[in-house]
C-alpha positions in Angstrom: 84.5 105.3 60.1 84.2 103.4 63.3 86.7 100.9 64.5 85.5 97.4 65.0 86.5 94.3 67.0 88.2 91.8 64.7 87.1 88.2 64.8 89.7 85.8 66.0 91.1 83.5 63.3 90.6 80.4 65.6 88.4 79.2 68.4 89.0 80.4 71.9 90.3 77.0 73.0 92.6 76.7 70.0 95.7 77.6 72.0 95.2 75.2 74.8 97.0 74.1 77.0 99.3 77.1 76.7 96.6 79.9 76.6 93.3 78.8 78.2 90.0 79.4 76.5 88.4 81.4 79.3 91.3 83.9 79.3 91.2 84.2 75.5 87.4 84.8 75.5 87.5 87.5 78.2 90.6 89.1 76.7 89.0 89.3 73.3 85.3 90.1 74.0 85.8 92.2 77.1 89.2 93.9 77.1 89.7 94.4 73.4 86.1 95.4 72.9 86.4 98.0 75.6 89.5 99.6 73.8 87.5 99.7 70.6 84.4 101.3 72.2 86.4 103.9 74.1 88.5 104.8 71.0 85.3 105.3 69.0 83.9 107.4 71.8 87.0 109.6 71.9 86.8 110.2 68.2 83.2 111.3 68.2 82.9 114.8 66.8 86.3 114.6 65.1 85.4 113.7 61.5 88.9 114.3 60.2 90.3 111.7 62.6 87.5 109.1 62.1 88.7 108.5 58.6 92.3 107.6 59.8 93.4 104.1 60.6 94.4 103.5 64.2 98.0 103.0 63.0 98.0 106.5 61.4 96.6 108.0 64.6 99.3 106.4 66.7 102.1 107.3 64.3 101.3 111.0 64.7 99.8 111.5 68.1 100.9 115.1 68.1 98.3 115.8 65.4 95.6 114.5 67.7 93.9 117.3 69.8 95.3 117.5 73.3 91.8 116.9 74.8 91.5 113.3 73.4 95.2 112.5 72.9 95.6 110.4 76.0 92.4 108.4 75.2 93.5 107.8 71.6 97.0 106.8 72.8 95.6 104.4 75.4 92.5 102.9 73.7 93.8 103.2 70.1 97.0 101.6 71.3 95.0 98.8 73.0 93.0 98.2 69.8 96.1 98.2 67.5 98.2 96.0 69.8 95.5 93.4 70.2 94.6 93.4 66.5 98.3 92.8 65.9 98.5 90.1 68.6 95.7 87.7 67.8 96.8 86.7 64.3 100.4 86.2 65.6 99.2 83.3 67.7 98.9 79.7 66.5 100.2 76.4 67.6 102.7 74.3 65.7 104.2 76.6 63.2 107.9 76.2 62.3 110.5 78.7 63.2 112.1 79.6 59.9 112.1 82.0 57.0 113.6 85.4 56.7 112.8 86.4 60.3 114.6 83.4 61.6 117.7 84.2 59.6 117.6 87.8 60.9 117.0 86.7 64.5 119.9 84.2 64.3 122.2 86.8 62.8 121.2 89.6 65.2 121.1 87.7 68.5 123.3 84.7 67.9 120.6 82.1 67.6 117.1 81.4 68.7 117.9 80.4 72.3 119.8 83.7 72.9 116.9 85.7 71.4 114.4 83.8 73.5 116.4 84.5 76.6 116.7 88.3 75.9 113.1 88.6 74.8 111.8 86.7 77.8 113.9 88.7 80.2 112.7 92.0 78.8 109.1 90.8 79.1 109.5 89.4 82.6 111.3 92.4 84.0 108.9 95.0 82.5 107.5 96.8 85.6 103.7 96.9 85.7 101.6 96.4 82.6 102.8 96.7 79.1 104.3 94.8 76.1 107.6 93.4 74.9 108.3 93.6 71.2 110.7 92.5 68.5 110.7 95.5 66.3 112.4 96.6 63.0 114.1 100.0 63.1 117.1 101.4 61.2 117.4 98.2 59.2 117.9 96.0 62.3 115.9 94.0 64.8 115.6 95.4 68.3 113.9 94.1 71.5 111.9 96.9 73.0 109.3 97.3 75.8 106.5 99.7 76.0 104.3 100.6 79.1 100.5 100.3 79.1 99.2 100.1 75.5 102.0 102.1 73.9 103.4 100.7 70.7 106.7 100.9 68.9 105.1 102.6 65.9 104.8 105.8 68.0 108.6 105.7 68.3 109.1 105.2 64.5 109.7 101.5 64.9 107.7 98.6 63.3 106.6 95.7 65.5 106.9 92.2 64.1 106.4 90.2 67.3 104.9 91.1 70.6 103.7 89.7 73.9 101.0 91.2 76.1 102.2 91.2 79.7 99.2 92.8 81.2 97.9 90.6 84.0 94.6 90.1 82.2 96.5 88.2 79.5 97.5 85.4 81.8 96.3 85.7 85.4 93.5 83.2 85.3 95.9 80.4 84.3 99.3 81.6 85.5 98.5 83.9 88.4 101.7 85.8 89.3 103.9 83.4 87.3 104.6 85.8 84.4 107.8 83.9 83.4 105.8 80.7 83.0 103.3 82.5 80.8 106.1 84.0 78.7 107.6 80.5 78.2 104.2 79.2 77.1 103.9 82.0 74.6 106.8 80.6 72.6 104.6 77.5 71.9 102.0 79.6 70.2 103.9 82.0 68.0 102.6 81.9 64.5 106.0 82.2 62.7 104.3 82.4 59.3 102.5 85.6 60.4 105.7 87.0 62.0 107.4 86.4 58.7 104.6 88.4 57.0 105.1 91.3 59.5 108.8 91.1 58.9 108.6 91.2 55.2 106.2 94.2 55.3 108.4 96.0 57.8 111.4 95.8 55.5 109.3 97.2 52.7 
């Protein structure tokens, strides 16, 4: 089984003016495609691993042979993270539902959550991701370097922001906080509620 680049559920310009079309196209067709290609390359000759989902590979990295573990971690992580990220983006969906109730209860309201999440994303050194994750029956804000994902830590992501520079530099240059603020205008809360419901089981 080979891994494939998923199609976006919208046009590259669908998130304008917050996320520009050129960045979205390059991010999807170049960066994400490269993660897919290099993951497939790493798995060549490992038939027992080729039948596993990328999520299963990342959940049990210790079971991946040492010679390809770093490649699977990096490129499998990049593939999983972006496949999670694209459907989570859409303009003009309403903050509500079970995840909103849980956010309000855990963080004391949306504004406090936004401040904590934005701060975590803005202060993450170098490249990586900030996440809202479900673990031990509670919501947690966590960050991961590079293309690591909370699932490798036994946590389930339900919201994430890519803070690699390739995600925002064409439009926002070095203004990461401005990009993070724009992100809150394109969160698909319907999808986040789906992720939340699945995480809770």
